[in-house]
Structure formats: structure tokens, C-alpha cells
FIMIDO-425669 format. One line per 3 residues: number of its first residue (from 1); their letters; for each residue z, y, x of C-alpha. Coordinates in pm, 1 decimal. Layout:
NUM	A	Z/Y/X ~ ... $
***
This chain:
1	XXX	-2449.4/-2669.7/-1224.1 ~ -2426.9/-2289.4/-1223.2 ~ -2725.9/-2262.0/-987.9 $
4	XXX	-2929.0/-2499.0/-1203.7 ~ -2836.2/-2301.0/-1514.8 ~ -2935.9/-1972.6/-1351.2 $
7	XXX	-3269.2/-2115.6/-1245.8 ~ -3334.2/-2243.0/-1595.4 ~ -3253.5/-1904.0/-1748.8 $
10	XXX	-3479.4/-1728.4/-1499.4 ~ -3760.0/-1974.6/-1568.7 ~ -3738.1/-1908.1/-1944.2 $
13	XXX	-3725.5/-1533.7/-1877.8 ~ -4027.1/-1536.3/-1649.0 ~ -4220.6/-1766.5/-1880.8 $
16	XXX	-4161.1/-1536.5/-2178.3 ~ -4262.8/-1235.9/-1969.5 ~ -4581.6/-1413.8/-1861.6 $
19	XXX	-4686.0/-1512.0/-2213.1 ~ -4626.4/-1168.7/-2363.3 ~ -4797.9/-989.1/-2076.0 $
22	XXX	-5103.2/-1210.3/-2092.3 ~ -5140.1/-1096.7/-2452.1 ~ -5111.6/-730.7/-2346.3 $
25	XXX	-5373.9/-781.3/-2075.4 ~ -5607.4/-949.4/-2322.0 ~ -5582.2/-640.1/-2540.6 $
28	XXX	-5640.7/-382.1/-2265.2 ~ -5932.1/-588.4/-2127.7 ~ -6063.0/-598.5/-2486.8 $
31	XXX	-6080.9/-972.5/-2514.3 ~ -5891.7/-904.9/-2836.9 ~ -5924.0/-576.5/-3027.7 $
34	XXX	-5596.7/-405.5/-3112.8 ~ -5590.5/-221.0/-3448.1 ~ -5635.4/153.9/-3445.9 $
37	XXX	-5801.1/385.8/-3191.9 ~ -5881.2/260.7/-2842.5 ~ -5570.7/330.2/-2632.1 $
40	XXX	-5749.4/247.5/-2306.0 ~ -5979.2/549.8/-2319.6 ~ -5716.6/759.4/-2141.5 $
43	XXX	-5765.5/538.4/-1837.0 ~ -6141.3/491.6/-1844.4 ~ -6219.3/855.4/-1931.6 $
46	XXX	-5931.3/1092.9/-1852.7 ~ -5761.7/916.9/-1560.6 ~ -6089.6/821.6/-1400.2 $
49	XXX	-6212.3/1178.8/-1434.4 ~ -5899.3/1305.4/-1260.8 ~ -5945.6/1037.8/-994.8 $
52	XXX	-6287.7/1172.7/-904.3 ~ -6141.1/1519.9/-851.0 ~ -5821.4/1409.8/-676.4 $
55	XXX	-5993.9/1189.9/-422.1 ~ -6176.9/1497.2/-296.4 ~ -5848.1/1667.7/-212.2 $
58	XXX	-5788.6/1895.2/-511.6 ~ -5600.6/1883.1/-839.2 ~ -5802.2/1915.3/-1164.2 $
61	XXX	-5717.6/2285.2/-1203.2 ~ -5981.2/2347.6/-1470.7 ~ -5849.9/2070.3/-1694.6 $
64	XXX	-5560.2/2178.8/-1917.5 ~ -5482.3/1814.1/-1992.6 ~ -5350.9/1779.7/-1635.6 $
67	XXX	-4984.0/1851.9/-1708.8 ~ -4805.1/1653.1/-1443.1 ~ -4618.2/1723.8/-1116.8 $
70	XXX	-4811.0/1680.8/-791.1 ~ -4699.5/1325.0/-707.9 ~ -4866.4/1208.0/-1030.5 $
73	XXX	-5180.2/1208.2/-820.2 ~ -5057.7/888.7/-654.3 ~ -5065.2/655.7/-959.2 $
76	XXX	-5396.2/810.5/-1064.4 ~ -5539.0/735.5/-719.8 ~ -5370.3/394.4/-690.3 $
79	XXX	-5663.1/189.3/-833.2 ~ -5839.8/258.8/-503.3 ~ -5605.0/-6.3/-357.6 $
82	XXX	-5799.4/-266.8/-556.0 ~ -6147.4/-155.5/-463.3 ~ -6300.1/-487.8/-568.0 $
85	XXX	-6225.4/-399.7/-933.4 ~ -6357.5/-117.8/-1147.7 ~ -6117.7/173.3/-1199.5 $
88	XXX	-5979.2/77.2/-1540.3 ~ -5932.8/-290.6/-1453.6 ~ -5750.7/-202.7/-1132.7 $
91	XXX	-5522.3/36.3/-1319.4 ~ -5429.2/-228.4/-1578.5 ~ -5347.6/-480.3/-1304.9 $
94	XXX	-5129.5/-228.9/-1119.4 ~ -4949.2/-137.4/-1441.5 ~ -4876.3/-506.3/-1496.2 $
97	XXX	-4742.0/-535.0/-1139.9 ~ -4512.6/-237.7/-1202.2 ~ -4389.8/-415.9/-1515.9 $
100	XXX	-4321.5/-726.4/-1307.1 ~ -4135.4/-519.1/-1046.3 ~ -3900.6/-390.8/-1317.6 $
103	XXX	-3837.1/-746.4/-1433.4 ~ -3760.9/-856.0/-1075.4 ~ -3510.7/-572.9/-1028.9 $
106	XXX	-3337.1/-642.9/-1358.2 ~ -3334.8/-1018.6/-1299.1 ~ -3183.9/-982.1/-951.6 $
109	XXX	-2918.6/-743.9/-1083.9 ~ -2840.4/-963.8/-1381.9 ~ -2731.8/-1253.3/-1160.5 $
112	XXX	-2469.8/-1049.4/-974.0 ~ -2097.9/-1069.1/-1066.4 ~ -2010.5/-853.9/-1365.4 $
115	XXX	-2375.2/-825.5/-1465.7 ~ -2587.5/-1004.7/-1722.5 ~ -2951.1/-1097.8/-1776.6 $
118	XXX	-2938.9/-917.7/-2110.2 ~ -3103.5/-618.8/-1945.0 ~ -3398.0/-825.6/-1827.0 $
121	XXX	-3439.5/-961.9/-2178.8 ~ -3436.7/-609.9/-2324.0 ~ -3727.1/-525.9/-2092.9 $
124	XXX	-3916.5/-849.1/-2161.4 ~ -3883.5/-807.1/-2537.7 ~ -3911.1/-429.5/-2558.0 $
127	XXX	-4232.8/-363.1/-2367.5 ~ -4468.0/-574.5/-2584.7 ~ -4327.2/-405.0/-2895.8 $
130	XXX	-4523.9/-95.2/-2790.4 ~ -4851.9/-284.9/-2766.9 ~ -5126.7/-222.8/-2510.2 $
133	XXX	-5038.9/147.3/-2474.3 ~ -4785.9/45.4/-2207.3 ~ -5059.1/-68.0/-1967.4 $
136	XXX	-5287.9/223.8/-2053.3 ~ -5052.8/496.0/-1926.4 ~ -4891.9/548.0/-1586.7 $
139	XXX	-4544.3/580.6/-1740.8 ~ -4459.9/216.5/-1666.9 ~ -4498.1/299.0/-1295.6 $
142	XXX	-4262.2/597.1/-1327.0 ~ -4016.4/379.7/-1519.0 ~ -4019.1/127.0/-1234.1 $
145	XXX	-3911.7/402.2/-992.6 ~ -3638.9/517.8/-1233.9 ~ -3502.3/165.6/-1283.5 $
148	XXX	-3491.9/109.9/-907.7 ~ -3307.4/441.5/-863.9 ~ -3039.5/361.1/-1121.3 $
151	XXX	-2980.9/9.4/-990.4 ~ -2943.7/145.7/-636.5 ~ -2709.8/424.7/-746.1 $
154	XXX	-2367.5/264.8/-709.2 ~ -2414.0/110.3/-365.0 ~ -2688.7/321.6/-208.0 $
157	XXX	-2662.1/683.6/-331.7 ~ -2907.8/818.1/-75.1 ~ -3169.3/563.6/-181.0 $
160	XXX	-3107.9/657.1/-540.8 ~ -3146.0/1026.2/-461.8 ~ -3471.8/973.4/-275.9 $
163	XXX	-3613.5/767.6/-562.7 ~ -3499.7/1021.4/-821.9 ~ -3659.3/1304.7/-624.6 $
166	XXX	-3983.9/1112.4/-594.8 ~ -3971.6/1014.7/-962.7 ~ -3919.3/1376.9/-1066.5 $
169	XXX	-4239.1/1467.1/-883.1 ~ -4417.1/1190.1/-1072.4 ~ -4313.3/1301.1/-1422.2 $
172	XXX	-4006.7/1533.7/-1416.2 ~ -3779.7/1332.6/-1649.3 ~ -3628.4/1108.2/-1375.5 $
175	XXX	-3440.3/1417.8/-1255.0 ~ -3205.9/1353.7/-1550.0 ~ -3085.4/1034.3/-1381.4 $
178	XXX	-2864.4/1245.4/-1154.0 ~ -2647.7/1356.5/-1446.8 ~ -2389.1/1084.3/-1390.3 $
181	XXX	-2410.4/1076.8/-1010.0 ~ -2074.1/1160.5/-851.7 ~ -2170.9/1133.6/-485.8 $
184	XXX	-2320.5/1440.7/-326.2 ~ -2536.6/1221.3/-104.2 ~ -2750.0/1132.2/-406.4 $
187	XXX	-2806.0/1497.8/-497.3 ~ -2876.7/1590.2/-137.4 ~ -3127.5/1309.9/-87.0 $
190	XXX	-3303.9/1406.0/-410.4 ~ -3331.5/1769.6/-304.8 ~ -3464.8/1680.0/40.4 $
193	XXX	-3721.1/1439.4/-107.9 ~ -3846.1/1698.5/-357.1 ~ -3881.9/1964.9/-87.0 $
196	XXX	-4059.3/1735.5/159.6 ~ -4298.4/1571.7/-88.1 ~ -4376.3/1898.7/-266.8 $
199	XXX	-4443.0/2067.9/66.1 ~ -4684.5/1794.3/169.1 ~ -4881.2/1837.5/-152.9 $
202	XXX	-4868.8/2217.7/-132.2 ~ -5022.7/2205.6/215.6 ~ -5273.1/1927.7/157.5 $
205	XXX	-5383.5/1978.9/-205.6 ~ -5394.5/2322.8/-371.6 ~ -5276.2/2378.3/-728.2 $
208	XXX	-5005.6/2113.6/-741.2 ~ -4783.4/2319.2/-972.7 ~ -5043.3/2455.5/-1215.3 $
211	XXX	-4906.2/2202.3/-1465.6 ~ -4612.4/2435.2/-1535.7 ~ -4841.5/2685.1/-1710.2 $
214	XXX	-5013.5/2417.7/-1916.6 ~ -4679.8/2269.3/-2027.3 ~ -4548.6/2609.3/-2135.4 $
217	XXX	-4845.8/2663.3/-2365.9 ~ -4816.3/2334.4/-2553.7 ~ -4747.5/2334.6/-2926.2 $
220	XXX	-4590.7/2087.7/-3169.9 ~ -4740.6/1741.3/-3136.4 ~ -4796.6/1543.2/-3456.5 $
223	XXX	-4549.5/1267.1/-3363.6 ~ -4256.3/1489.6/-3270.7 ~ -3943.8/1544.5/-3475.2 $
226	XXX	-4045.4/1901.8/-3556.2 ~ -4388.1/1793.4/-3676.2 ~ -4231.0/1642.7/-3987.0 $
229	XXX	-4194.2/1997.3/-4120.5 ~ -4571.4/2041.7/-4120.8 ~ -4653.7/1689.1/-4236.2 $
232	XXX	-4453.8/1760.1/-4551.5 ~ -4570.6/2123.8/-4576.4 ~ -4936.0/2012.5/-4587.1 $
235	XXX	-4861.4/1855.4/-4925.6 ~ -4746.0/2196.6/-5050.1 ~ -5041.0/2405.7/-4936.3 $
238	XXX	-4962.5/2486.2/-4573.1 ~ -5286.4/2620.2/-4423.0 ~ -5259.4/2494.2/-4065.0 $
241	XXX	-5475.1/2239.9/-3883.2 ~ -5443.1/1931.1/-3667.5 ~ -5639.0/1972.5/-3344.8 $
244	XXX	-5672.8/1806.7/-3006.0 ~ -5492.8/2071.5/-2803.7 ~ -5379.2/2050.4/-2438.7 $
247	XXX	-5446.4/1678.9/-2429.7 ~ -5255.0/1579.2/-2743.0 ~ -5300.9/1598.0/-3118.5 $
250	XXX	-5102.3/1904.6/-3226.8 ~ -5042.6/2123.8/-3528.3 ~ -5198.0/2468.9/-3503.5 $
253	XXX	-5135.0/2742.4/-3759.3 ~ -4867.5/2953.6/-3929.8 ~ -4506.2/2899.9/-3821.0 $
256	XXX	-4592.4/2642.2/-3552.8 ~ -4449.7/2872.1/-3286.5 ~ -4126.8/2893.6/-3485.3 $
259	XXX	-4086.0/2516.2/-3490.4 ~ -4177.3/2487.3/-3121.8 ~ -3916.5/2751.3/-3039.6 $
262	XXX	-3659.6/2566.2/-3251.4 ~ -3735.4/2248.4/-3055.8 ~ -3670.2/2433.6/-2731.0 $
265	XXX	-3345.1/2558.2/-2881.4 ~ -3239.0/2201.7/-2963.1 ~ -3323.0/2101.2/-2608.3 $
268	XXX	-3100.7/2383.6/-2481.1 ~ -2817.4/2264.8/-2707.0 ~ -2861.1/1909.7/-2577.3 $
271	XXX	-2849.8/2038.2/-2220.3 ~ -2532.3/2232.8/-2300.5 ~ -2366.2/1922.3/-2443.3 $
274	XXX	-2461.5/1722.1/-2135.2 ~ -2313.7/1989.3/-1908.3 ~ -1994.2/1989.6/-2116.0 $
277	XXX	-1974.0/1612.0/-2088.0 ~ -2021.8/1631.9/-1711.5 ~ -1740.6/1883.9/-1678.0 $
280	XXX	-1504.1/1690.1/-1905.4 ~ -1577.1/1335.4/-1788.2 ~ -1284.9/1185.4/-1601.0 $
283	XXX	-1371.6/816.1/-1586.7 ~ -1682.7/704.9/-1397.9 ~ -1721.5/327.8/-1419.3 $
286	XXX	-2007.7/124.4/-1265.3 ~ -2213.7/153.0/-1583.9 ~ -2150.9/524.0/-1645.8 $
289	XXX	-2443.4/632.1/-1427.7 ~ -2691.7/428.8/-1634.3 ~ -2530.2/518.5/-1967.0 $
292	XXX	-2542.6/891.2/-1887.0 ~ -2907.9/869.1/-1783.3 ~ -2992.4/684.6/-2104.9 $
295	XXX	-2818.0/948.1/-2317.4 ~ -2980.5/1238.4/-2132.7 ~ -3334.6/1105.0/-2160.5 $
298	XXX	-3278.9/1011.7/-2525.7 ~ -3164.2/1365.2/-2605.7 ~ -3453.2/1532.2/-2427.6 $
301	XXX	-3702.9/1293.1/-2585.5 ~ -3578.4/1351.0/-2939.7 ~ -3573.0/1731.6/-2903.6 $
304	XXX	-3909.3/1753.0/-2725.9 ~ -4214.2/1920.0/-2879.5 ~ -4399.2/1598.0/-2792.7 $
307	XXX	-4286.8/1238.4/-2851.7 ~ -4580.1/1033.2/-2731.2 ~ -4559.3/651.8/-2759.0 $
310	XXX	-4538.0/611.3/-2381.2 ~ -4211.6/809.4/-2380.9 ~ -4047.5/507.8/-2543.2 $
313	XXX	-4132.2/308.1/-2227.1 ~ -3883.3/528.1/-2039.7 ~ -3616.6/459.0/-2300.0 $
316	XXX	-3672.1/84.1/-2290.5 ~ -3638.4/84.8/-1910.9 ~ -3312.8/282.0/-1918.7 $
319	XXX	-3184.2/72.1/-2209.8 ~ -3251.1/-237.6/-2001.2 ~ -3049.2/-100.2/-1708.7 $
322	XXX	-2756.1/-20.8/-1938.8 ~ -2774.6/-372.5/-2079.5 ~ -2735.4/-520.1/-1731.3 $
325	XXX	-2368.2/-415.5/-1738.9 ~ -2136.6/-626.9/-1949.3 ~ -1901.6/-332.6/-2002.7 $
328	XXX	-2168.4/-89.8/-2126.2 ~ -2107.7/37.6/-2478.6 ~ -2474.2/107.4/-2547.3 $
331	XXX	-2558.2/-205.3/-2745.0 ~ -2617.0/-29.2/-3077.3 ~ -2828.3/253.4/-2926.0 $
334	XXX	-3030.0/-5.6/-2732.1 ~ -3096.9/-195.7/-3054.1 ~ -3204.3/125.4/-3226.6 $
337	XXX	-3445.6/205.3/-2942.6 ~ -3601.0/-141.4/-2966.4 ~ -3643.8/-96.1/-3341.6 $
340	XXX	-3801.7/244.5/-3277.0 ~ -4042.1/82.4/-3030.0 ~ -4168.2/-153.2/-3299.7 $
343	XXX	-4217.3/132.1/-3547.1 ~ -4391.0/331.7/-3271.6 ~ -4670.7/77.8/-3236.1 $
346	XXX	-4722.7/97.4/-3611.0 ~ -4758.5/476.7/-3610.2 ~ -4967.8/464.9/-3293.2 $
349	XXX	-5218.5/319.2/-3272.4 ~ -5218.4/98.2/-3582.3 ~ -5187.8/367.1/-3853.0 $
352	XXX	-5239.4/678.2/-3643.7 ~ -5512.2/798.6/-3879.5 ~ -5249.9/811.8/-4155.2 $
355	XXX	-5018.0/1009.4/-3927.8 ~ -5289.4/1263.0/-3843.0 ~ -5381.8/1295.4/-4211.1 $
358	XXX	-5013.0/1336.8/-4311.0 ~ -5052.9/1053.3/-4559.9 ~ -4739.9/910.2/-4718.3 $
361	XXX	-4753.2/604.2/-4495.0 ~ -4779.6/818.3/-4183.0 ~ -4488.3/1038.7/-4288.9 $
364	XXX	-4268.2/738.1/-4366.1 ~ -4342.7/580.8/-4027.8 ~ -4261.9/904.3/-3845.5 $
367	XXX	-3942.1/952.9/-4045.9 ~ -3835.7/600.8/-3959.3 ~ -3929.6/612.9/-3588.8 $
370	XXX	-3785.1/958.4/-3523.1 ~ -3482.1/878.9/-3737.0 ~ -3410.8/569.1/-3527.8 $
373	XXX	-3444.4/768.0/-3203.5 ~ -3219.1/1043.0/-3337.3 ~ -2958.5/790.0/-3446.2 $
376	XXX	-2981.5/625.2/-3104.7 ~ -2926.2/959.0/-2929.7 ~ -2625.5/1052.1/-3142.9 $
379	XXX	-2455.2/712.5/-3122.0 ~ -2521.2/686.0/-2748.0 ~ -2374.1/1033.5/-2692.1 $
382	XXX	-2065.5/938.6/-2893.7 ~ -2014.0/617.7/-2696.4 ~ -2061.8/794.8/-2363.2 $
385	XXX	-1803.1/1055.8/-2457.8 ~ -1552.4/794.9/-2574.7 ~ -1595.3/586.5/-2261.1 $
388	XXX	-1566.1/861.6/-2003.1 ~ -1383.0/1162.1/-2148.2 ~ -1018.4/1065.7/-2159.6 $
391	XXX	-888.5/1280.4/-2442.3 ~ -860.1/971.5/-2660.6 ~ -638.0/807.0/-2396.8 $
394	XXX	-372.0/1080.0/-2400.0 ~ -71.2/950.7/-2600.1 ~ 5.0/1158.4/-2910.0 $
397	XXX	301.8/1394.2/-2910.7 ~ 613.2/1226.2/-3055.3 ~ 703.8/1322.4/-3408.7 $
400	XXX	1030.5/1502.0/-3495.1 ~ 1178.9/1176.1/-3627.8 ~ 1089.9/992.7/-3309.0 $
403	XXX	1244.4/1266.6/-3092.9 ~ 1564.1/1264.6/-3301.0 ~ 1591.1/886.0/-3272.1 $
406	XXX	1537.6/902.1/-2895.2 ~ 1811.8/1167.9/-2865.6 ~ 2062.5/964.7/-3067.4 $
409	XXX	1986.5/648.8/-2868.4 ~ 2042.3/827.4/-2538.8 ~ 2371.9/969.5/-2655.9 $
***
């Protein structure tokens, strides 16, 4: 009976995934037209342009929109594996396969003792909330690597470390997954992987780390938390502009550098809190690794100068891993992230013109989306602290009355 029930649950899960992903594919293949700007142009124009340069053995050094670590070349080049399709079509198919790989990992984990299929359902439901943007960016491929790393962490720390190191060379943020790792083997494997893979790219393809300069020169993107200052200020005469700058739509003008610097300061504060947690944590349970990774990526996303829609794909993947563990205390933050995903598709691409224009609708959507992400980060941090830092478990000192009673009883 249990086997039959598990099969039935998996069938419903896979069927729901299939139906929702068919809809996403119909949008990216433009059988249906999704409201707002065309989100697939990044693949057909930008990615394909990078592909033409990368396949000749060099990074696109003259293109400031290339802001990724060297291993990012691999997903950009991956459509060559499906040479019978045009570039964009092959990329969409591979993105869908990466999505399916995440589902397979979460489904397999969810059937193990002490685990639940709730994580797989978070992934199945969360991804379509972001609309076709998910299949028009390579972030779903990076998320697949990150999910595999976290799920391998408890039993195979070296595998986790290797995947984290590789993921960090795809898009940096997977390095945060090591925050809750307690076994040195994971850290060692990550370091070795980074050195080996980076060395291969340094020898074979020049300019693999030029992205560091481009990232440093970025400003405040119009969807970030800090951008709300300028969205409101435009209604009171602020003289700045909204321009396509370094590959994203950013504010340019007076005081933008101040807000960007403040965002970096918030990131530093978040990093300090995470280091404090790591030093104080005394209880590392099976779900702590995933919970800590979820909190870390949430904090760095919220405080970033850029909060692009595809960043929420990372959060949904990590939320799904947390949800695989029955004992995880991240249910409320996971729910807030899913709500933020739905608002994200409304601000981009559906009403992105209102966001760029700082219209009232655009401001409200950004306030709501960024507010949900901020609330998720704060509540997740609180739950992580409560679950792993044991101050709350220390019994209180006895009162004077209690001590007096104990003395009289003993005498």
C-alpha cells in the first residue's frame, strides 16, 4: 500500500510538472505571447552573441554585459549539444531538462525516511510563478548544481564541495552553500575544484576573470531594494535617469553612488551576522546545512544592488531543499519567497514599463516584492538562530525564592 501511495503521489507530481512546463515552453517558443517585453531576447541576442565569441576560444572581453565567472561559458556553449536545433530552441530545451533534473533530485530525496515531497512541490509550484523568464536565463542550470550540492552534503561532503566549487565558477553565489558545512572535506573539495577549473580556463581561454571589473562598476538596478529611494525621489524632482547600463536597467544620477555604497554596507552587515551565527551555532541537524544556505542567499539577494527576476529562481531552489526536511523551520520564509515570486512576474515582465517609469503601480509592486523578500530574510535568520544557537536552551538562573526553598528542603 505504501509503495502504491508513493507511486501515485509521484505520478501527480510529475503530471503537474509536465503541464506547467508545457505552458512555459509554449511561451518561450512564442506559441503564446506573454505580457510585457520579450524575455527571450537575452538568449537569442545576448547569449547567442557570447556563444559566437566563446566557441572561438575567447571570452567576450569587449562586452561589459559579460559579468560572470569563467565556467559560465559552459551553459552558454551548451546548446551546441543539440546541434539539430537553432541556438535559442536548444537553450530552452536544456533549461527545461535542468528543471526536470531538480525535480528528480527533490523527488528522490522526498521519499527517503525523515524527508517529505513538500520540497518537490515547492519547486513544481514555484518555478511557473516566475513565468517564462526561468527558461530564458541560465540560472536554472546553476540552481540545479546548487540543489545537487546541498542534497549531497550530509552523506557525501566531498561531492558537495566539488559541486559548490563548480557552481561558484558558474555564478559565484553557490559559494554561500558552504556556510553550514561542518566537515572540512567539503571545504577542501570546493577549494580544489575552484583551483583546477579556474586554472583550466586561465590556460585555455584568456580573460576569464575580467567580470570582476565589470561587476565592481555596476550601479543601482531599478528592481533592487535601494532603487525604491529613487523611484520615490523622481516624484519630488530628482534629476537622475534610468539607463541600460552594464547589461541591466539602472538609475544614473545624483546620489546613486551613495545608495550603491549603502547596499554594499548592508551586504557587509549581513556577512558579519552570518559569521557570528557560524561562530555561535552549536547544533547542526540534518536540515541546518540547507537552512543556512537559504538564509545566506536570501540576505545577499535582498542587500544586493541588483535583484533581477532570475535571482528568485535560486531562492525557490534552496527553499525547495529546505522543505524536503520535515524538521526544517523555514515554512514561513518559504511561503514568503513563493509569494515574492508571484509578485516578481508582475513587476517583470508584465508591468515592467511601470517600474521603469516609476509609476505608482510599479512602486507598489516593488515595495511588495522587496518587502516580502526582506521579511523572508529576517524571519529565516531568526528561525536559523533559534534552531542552532543554544542560548535559548540554557535553563534560567534560579530566583532567590527558589534558592531559599531548595536550601530549606535540603536541611
